[in-house]
Residue frames relative to the residue before (quaternion, step in Angstrom):
aa qw qx qy qz dx dy dz
S 1.0000 0.0000 0.0000 0.0000 0.00 0.00 0.00
T 0.3126 0.7922 -0.4680 0.2358 3.54 1.38 0.12
F 0.6797 0.5063 -0.2492 0.4686 3.49 0.86 -1.35
L 0.7019 0.4768 -0.2810 0.4484 3.55 0.70 -1.01
K 0.6569 0.4959 -0.3530 0.4450 3.58 0.98 -0.61
K 0.6275 0.5335 -0.3215 0.4671 3.55 1.15 -0.72
L 0.6714 0.4831 -0.2889 0.4820 3.50 0.88 -1.05
S 0.6598 0.5064 -0.3202 0.4535 3.73 0.78 -0.76
K 0.6311 0.5418 -0.3132 0.4583 3.61 1.06 -0.87
V 0.6016 0.5057 -0.3305 0.5226 3.65 1.06 -0.83
L 0.6729 0.4927 -0.3400 0.4345 3.58 0.53 -0.81
K 0.6790 0.4928 -0.2872 0.4622 3.53 0.77 -1.06
E 0.6714 0.5013 -0.3173 0.4440 3.60 0.83 -0.94
N 0.6781 0.4446 -0.2586 0.5250 3.76 1.26 -0.43
G 0.6756 -0.5795 0.2924 0.3495 3.59 1.10 0.23
F 0.5008 0.6679 -0.4042 0.3738 3.52 1.40 0.08
D 0.4100 -0.5867 0.6482 0.2600 3.47 -1.44 0.42
V 0.1292 -0.8351 0.5248 0.1022 3.65 -0.73 0.77
I 0.1620 -0.7976 0.5803 0.0284 3.43 -0.87 0.98
M 0.1622 -0.8058 0.5677 0.0449 3.59 -0.56 1.21
L 0.2622 -0.7626 0.5848 0.0876 3.38 -0.77 1.15
L 0.0879 -0.7667 0.6284 0.0982 3.59 -0.69 0.97
H 0.3761 -0.8306 0.3644 0.1893 3.49 0.19 1.52
G 0.7261 -0.2814 0.2428 0.5784 3.68 1.01 -0.73
L 0.7890 -0.2653 0.1677 0.5281 3.40 -1.22 -0.43
P 0.5660 -0.5979 0.4623 0.3292 3.68 -1.14 0.63
N 0.6561 -0.5398 0.3966 0.3475 3.44 -1.28 0.66
Y 0.7034 0.4780 -0.2849 0.4423 3.60 0.95 -0.75
Y 0.7321 0.2707 -0.2418 0.5764 3.59 1.26 -0.04
K 0.1995 0.8124 -0.5216 0.1679 3.63 -0.31 1.33
T 0.3233 0.8200 -0.4109 0.2331 3.39 1.30 0.68
D 0.5918 0.5377 -0.3334 0.4996 3.50 1.48 -0.60
G 0.5299 -0.7109 0.4162 0.2013 3.57 -1.20 0.62
Y 0.6645 0.5933 -0.3018 0.3396 3.46 1.21 -0.18
G 0.5655 -0.5911 0.3691 0.4411 3.48 1.37 0.09
K 0.8337 0.0596 0.0320 0.5480 3.51 -0.36 -1.36
L 0.7435 0.3728 -0.2063 0.5155 3.54 1.04 -0.73
A 0.3953 -0.6934 0.5566 0.2307 3.30 -1.34 0.93
T 0.2310 -0.7802 0.5655 0.1343 3.67 -1.19 0.46
T 0.7296 0.4094 -0.2363 0.4943 3.48 1.20 0.18
Q 0.6359 -0.5075 0.3789 0.4410 3.64 -1.01 0.32
A 0.6319 0.5612 -0.2891 0.4496 3.50 1.15 -1.04
G 0.6605 0.5148 -0.2769 0.4712 3.52 1.08 -0.79
Y 0.6574 0.4718 -0.3601 0.4643 3.59 0.88 -0.81
E 0.7096 0.4339 -0.3288 0.4474 3.48 0.84 -0.74
A 0.5468 0.5715 -0.4141 0.4505 3.66 1.07 -0.18
F 0.6647 0.4864 -0.3108 0.4743 3.48 0.95 -0.83
G 0.6121 0.5193 -0.3306 0.4963 3.63 1.03 -0.81
E 0.6438 0.5054 -0.3440 0.4602 3.70 0.76 -0.70
F 0.6629 0.5159 -0.2942 0.4559 3.49 0.96 -1.06
A 0.6439 0.5248 -0.3089 0.4631 3.67 0.99 -0.79
G 0.6337 0.5381 -0.2898 0.4742 3.50 1.02 -0.97
F 0.6784 0.5020 -0.3058 0.4407 3.61 0.83 -0.98
M 0.7087 0.4546 -0.2723 0.4658 3.53 0.99 -0.91
A 0.5818 0.5689 -0.3628 0.4541 3.54 1.15 -0.45
E 0.6361 0.5212 -0.2853 0.4923 3.53 1.02 -1.22
N 0.7529 0.3989 -0.2713 0.4477 3.69 0.60 -0.82
L 0.7695 0.3449 -0.1567 0.5141 3.72 0.98 -0.67
K 0.4138 0.7416 -0.4813 0.2171 3.67 1.04 0.05
D 0.6734 0.4856 -0.3606 0.4251 3.64 1.05 -0.30
Y 0.7326 0.4693 -0.1433 0.4717 3.46 1.31 -0.46
V 0.7613 0.3777 -0.1539 0.5041 3.54 1.29 -0.61
D 0.2698 -0.7994 0.5053 0.1813 3.61 -0.74 0.88
Y 0.8111 0.1745 -0.0353 0.5571 3.60 1.16 -0.82
F 0.1148 -0.7483 0.6397 0.1328 3.45 -1.13 0.59
E 0.2049 -0.7643 0.6064 0.0787 3.47 -1.01 1.09
L 0.2433 -0.8301 0.4854 0.1270 3.56 -0.50 1.26
C 0.8145 -0.0518 -0.1120 0.5669 3.62 -0.49 1.42
N 0.3265 -0.6834 0.6198 0.2056 3.64 -1.41 0.46
E 0.8441 -0.1728 0.0778 0.5016 3.47 -0.64 1.23
P 0.0536 0.8307 -0.5454 0.0978 3.57 0.50 1.06
D 0.4753 0.6417 -0.4021 0.4479 3.55 1.55 -0.11
L 0.7124 0.4259 -0.2456 0.5008 3.67 1.16 -0.62
D 0.4659 0.7198 -0.4532 0.2438 3.58 1.06 -0.19
N 0.8699 -0.1906 0.0225 0.4543 3.37 -0.58 1.43
G 0.5431 -0.6411 0.3620 0.4037 3.52 1.34 0.64
K 0.6251 0.5470 -0.3792 0.4077 3.78 1.13 0.34
A 0.5378 0.7155 -0.3538 0.2714 3.50 1.13 -0.55
M 0.7720 0.4242 -0.2563 0.3980 3.69 1.00 -0.79
D 0.4750 0.6015 -0.4645 0.4437 3.46 1.05 0.93
E 0.7459 -0.4155 0.2572 0.4526 3.59 -1.10 0.15
D 0.6053 0.5696 -0.2735 0.4841 3.45 1.03 -0.95
G 0.7279 0.4337 -0.2727 0.4557 3.52 0.56 -1.03
A 0.6167 0.5415 -0.3486 0.4527 3.60 1.12 -0.71
Y 0.6511 0.5230 -0.2983 0.4621 3.52 1.09 -0.98
H 0.6853 0.4525 -0.3510 0.4499 3.56 0.82 -0.74
Y 0.6393 0.5261 -0.3381 0.4475 3.66 0.93 -0.71
A 0.6785 0.5087 -0.2997 0.4371 3.46 0.94 -0.86
Q 0.5962 0.5309 -0.3289 0.5045 3.69 1.19 -0.62
M 0.6534 0.5017 -0.3246 0.4648 3.63 0.97 -0.70
V 0.6745 0.4901 -0.3069 0.4590 3.44 0.97 -0.96
K 0.6480 0.5351 -0.3531 0.4113 3.57 0.82 -0.78
N 0.6304 0.5181 -0.3141 0.4854 3.64 1.12 -0.88
A 0.7251 0.4628 -0.2587 0.4393 3.62 0.79 -1.13
Y 0.6307 0.5465 -0.3383 0.4349 3.58 0.95 -0.76
S 0.6843 0.5112 -0.2457 0.4583 3.49 0.94 -1.13
A 0.6188 0.5143 -0.3063 0.5087 3.72 1.20 -0.74
I 0.6854 0.4821 -0.2967 0.4580 3.57 0.72 -0.92
K 0.7045 0.4314 -0.2808 0.4886 3.59 0.78 -0.87
N 0.5834 0.5652 -0.3819 0.4409 3.68 1.13 -0.35
V 0.6048 0.5166 -0.3107 0.5205 3.53 1.42 -0.59
D 0.7997 -0.1650 0.1978 0.5423 3.58 0.70 -0.97
E 0.3726 -0.7624 0.4816 0.2189 3.60 -0.47 1.21
E 0.6604 0.5311 -0.3381 0.4093 3.51 1.05 -0.55
L 0.5233 0.6138 -0.4294 0.4062 3.64 1.20 -0.14
Q 0.3112 -0.7905 0.5139 0.1193 3.55 -0.79 0.97
V 0.1898 -0.7937 0.5771 0.0322 3.59 -0.82 0.98
G 0.1433 -0.7789 0.6105 0.0070 3.48 -1.09 1.17
I 0.1170 -0.7754 0.6204 0.0145 3.64 -0.91 0.93
I 0.7400 0.4267 -0.4183 0.3089 3.35 -1.76 0.18
S 0.0350 0.8591 -0.5066 0.0637 3.56 1.02 -0.92
S 0.2899 0.8740 -0.3676 0.1300 3.37 1.07 0.70
A 0.3468 -0.7215 0.5484 0.2416 3.61 -0.90 0.82
A 0.8295 0.2071 -0.1695 0.4902 3.52 -1.15 0.49
A 0.0628 0.9064 -0.4121 0.0683 3.42 1.16 1.09
W 0.5757 0.5927 -0.3607 0.4327 3.38 1.44 -0.16
H 0.5785 0.6770 -0.3052 0.3374 3.45 1.28 -0.58
D 0.4685 -0.6716 0.4557 0.3491 3.76 -0.77 0.85
N 0.6263 0.5580 -0.3792 0.3907 3.67 1.00 -0.64
R 0.5801 0.5613 -0.3836 0.4486 3.58 1.16 -0.52
R 0.6847 0.4588 -0.2965 0.4825 3.65 0.90 -0.72
N 0.6056 0.5042 -0.3592 0.5000 3.64 1.14 -0.41
W 0.6560 0.5154 -0.3184 0.4502 3.58 1.07 -0.67
A 0.5669 0.5745 -0.3310 0.4889 3.59 1.29 -0.69
K 0.6594 0.5140 -0.3131 0.4504 3.57 1.00 -0.87
M 0.6091 0.5464 -0.3294 0.4711 3.59 1.05 -0.79
I 0.6115 0.4992 -0.3476 0.5061 3.60 1.04 -0.89
F 0.7119 0.4727 -0.3287 0.4021 3.66 0.40 -1.12
N 0.6057 0.5893 -0.3551 0.3997 3.64 1.07 -0.77
N 0.6495 0.4550 -0.3089 0.5252 3.61 1.32 -0.53
F 0.5607 0.6553 -0.3722 0.3430 3.79 1.03 -0.07
E 0.2757 -0.7836 0.5106 0.2218 3.56 1.47 -0.27
S 0.7446 -0.4926 0.2359 0.3838 3.56 0.76 1.10
E 0.5547 0.5574 -0.4000 0.4708 3.54 1.41 0.06
R 0.3506 -0.7138 0.5637 0.2233 3.54 -1.35 0.36
Y 0.0690 -0.8439 0.5320 0.0075 3.66 -0.28 1.33
F 0.6620 0.4330 -0.3021 0.5319 3.58 0.90 0.96
D 0.3166 -0.7139 0.5752 0.2435 3.47 -1.15 0.24
Y 0.8047 0.1100 -0.0394 0.5821 3.48 1.21 -0.68
L 0.3116 -0.6241 0.6468 0.3083 3.64 -1.28 0.14
T 0.1529 -0.7692 0.6082 0.1224 3.42 -0.84 0.88
L 0.1265 -0.8107 0.5716 0.0044 3.64 -0.85 1.09
H 0.2220 -0.7270 0.6338 0.1429 3.50 -1.33 0.53
P 0.0283 -0.8361 0.5478 -0.0086 3.57 0.21 1.41
Y 0.1121 -0.7679 0.6296 0.0364 3.62 -0.57 1.08
G 0.3189 -0.8311 0.4131 0.1920 3.53 -0.37 1.24
T 0.7050 -0.4993 0.2669 0.4272 3.60 -1.09 0.30
L 0.5579 0.5318 -0.3859 0.5069 3.78 1.30 -0.35
A 0.6627 0.4560 -0.3792 0.4573 3.70 0.99 -0.49
Y 0.7692 0.1732 -0.1001 0.6069 3.59 0.95 -0.68
P 0.1873 -0.8250 0.5077 0.1629 3.75 0.18 1.12
H 0.6344 0.5409 -0.3803 0.4004 3.64 1.09 -0.36
V 0.5571 0.6177 -0.3877 0.3971 3.56 1.25 -0.05
P 0.4161 -0.7191 0.4668 0.3032 3.72 -0.39 0.96
E 0.6576 -0.5256 0.4020 0.3601 3.52 -1.18 0.75
H 0.6847 0.5296 -0.3058 0.3966 3.56 0.76 -1.06
R 0.6601 0.5103 -0.2619 0.4850 3.56 1.30 -0.55
S 0.4917 0.6780 -0.4661 0.2853 3.57 1.08 -0.14
I 0.6571 -0.5603 0.3286 0.3824 3.56 -1.17 0.93
H 0.6861 0.4997 -0.3837 0.3638 3.78 0.75 -0.76
L 0.6705 0.4734 -0.3113 0.4790 3.52 1.26 -0.23
N 0.6951 0.5299 -0.2431 0.4207 3.66 1.35 -0.29
F 0.4353 0.6674 -0.5212 0.3056 3.63 1.17 -0.01
D 0.5746 0.5883 -0.4179 0.3860 3.64 0.87 -0.52
K 0.6746 0.4991 -0.2929 0.4583 3.51 0.99 -0.87
W 0.6275 0.5016 -0.3476 0.4835 3.54 1.08 -0.58
R 0.6178 0.5164 -0.3318 0.4914 3.54 1.00 -0.81
D 0.6052 0.5714 -0.3513 0.4288 3.66 0.91 -0.68
V 0.6264 0.5834 -0.2814 0.4336 3.47 1.19 -1.00
L 0.6632 0.5094 -0.2452 0.4905 3.43 0.99 -1.25
S 0.6681 0.5238 -0.2917 0.4407 3.60 0.90 -0.95
E 0.6090 0.5716 -0.3299 0.4400 3.49 1.08 -0.86
Y 0.7493 0.3431 -0.2047 0.5281 3.56 1.15 -0.73
S 0.5184 -0.6833 0.3968 0.3269 3.51 1.22 0.54
M 0.4484 0.6415 -0.4775 0.3991 3.55 1.10 0.95
D 0.5168 -0.6461 0.4844 0.2843 3.41 -1.12 0.86
Y 0.1937 -0.8292 0.5132 0.1076 3.57 -0.74 0.96
N 0.4645 0.6703 -0.4662 0.3429 3.61 1.14 0.09
D 0.8210 0.0035 -0.0529 0.5685 3.57 -0.81 1.01
S 0.3934 0.7118 -0.4835 0.3238 3.68 0.80 0.91
F 0.7229 0.4619 -0.2697 0.4375 3.63 0.99 -0.06
L 0.0837 -0.7351 0.6706 0.0536 3.58 -1.08 0.74
L 0.2044 -0.7495 0.6082 0.1632 3.63 -0.94 0.76
T 0.0320 -0.8677 0.4961 0.0058 3.62 -0.11 1.16
E 0.7914 0.1574 -0.1306 0.5761 3.50 1.32 0.15
F 0.1135 0.7982 -0.5784 0.1243 3.57 -0.71 0.95
G 0.0930 -0.7860 0.6101 0.0375 3.47 -1.20 0.92
Y 0.0436 -0.8043 0.5926 -0.0047 3.52 -1.01 0.81
H 0.3601 -0.7797 0.4616 0.2220 3.63 -0.35 1.11
T 0.2674 -0.8441 0.4411 0.1465 3.57 -0.04 1.12
T 0.5336 0.5974 -0.3973 0.4479 3.52 1.32 -0.29
L 0.7210 0.4454 -0.2262 0.4802 3.43 0.77 -1.21
A 0.5658 0.5657 -0.3806 0.4637 3.59 1.17 -0.66
N 0.7020 0.4858 -0.2842 0.4364 3.58 0.79 -0.95
Q 0.6298 0.5549 -0.3122 0.4449 3.44 1.13 -0.70
K 0.6618 0.5301 -0.2708 0.4557 3.36 1.08 -0.90
N 0.5753 0.6257 -0.2732 0.4505 3.42 1.22 -0.91
E 0.6910 0.4898 -0.2246 0.4818 3.40 0.88 -1.42
S 0.6368 0.5365 -0.3071 0.4608 3.71 1.02 -0.85
N 0.6473 0.5471 -0.2776 0.4525 3.49 1.12 -0.65
């Protein structure tokens, strides 16, 4: 983590808030079969230990930790009940480990690709069902790719019209939705955007 510490320190010194993505299971632990997602208790705990180690080493330079990158795409298996269970167990271990280091560190989860899609919100509900009415996150992290990035996505499913649906999910589980979202990845098709600008 020496390189990450140096890089994060430079960013902080220049006025940036720093988000650290914990992409998935660490390279030293690859015995589970899901790729990013653990499937055993040992795997859940390994991810928690990894998160705690990173938090301890980077707590002075990092503001947010994002738990896994697009786990909903992991080997095409994650978006069922089993995948939601595995991710939820990883989150619970990692969230607790990070907060044990410093309560002020912020934790983001879901990291969802195709954030406009109804099935992503259904998948989030599966995850929350495993939280036993607790909130193991500070933010939902979403990857909203706009309609110009994916022309086949209907305008009514664009992310700027879907935050109300994500808020409804949090409300359904009695979770406060104010200031509960971070957009950590976004794509915009510049060629199509230029064409649209020219046509206007």
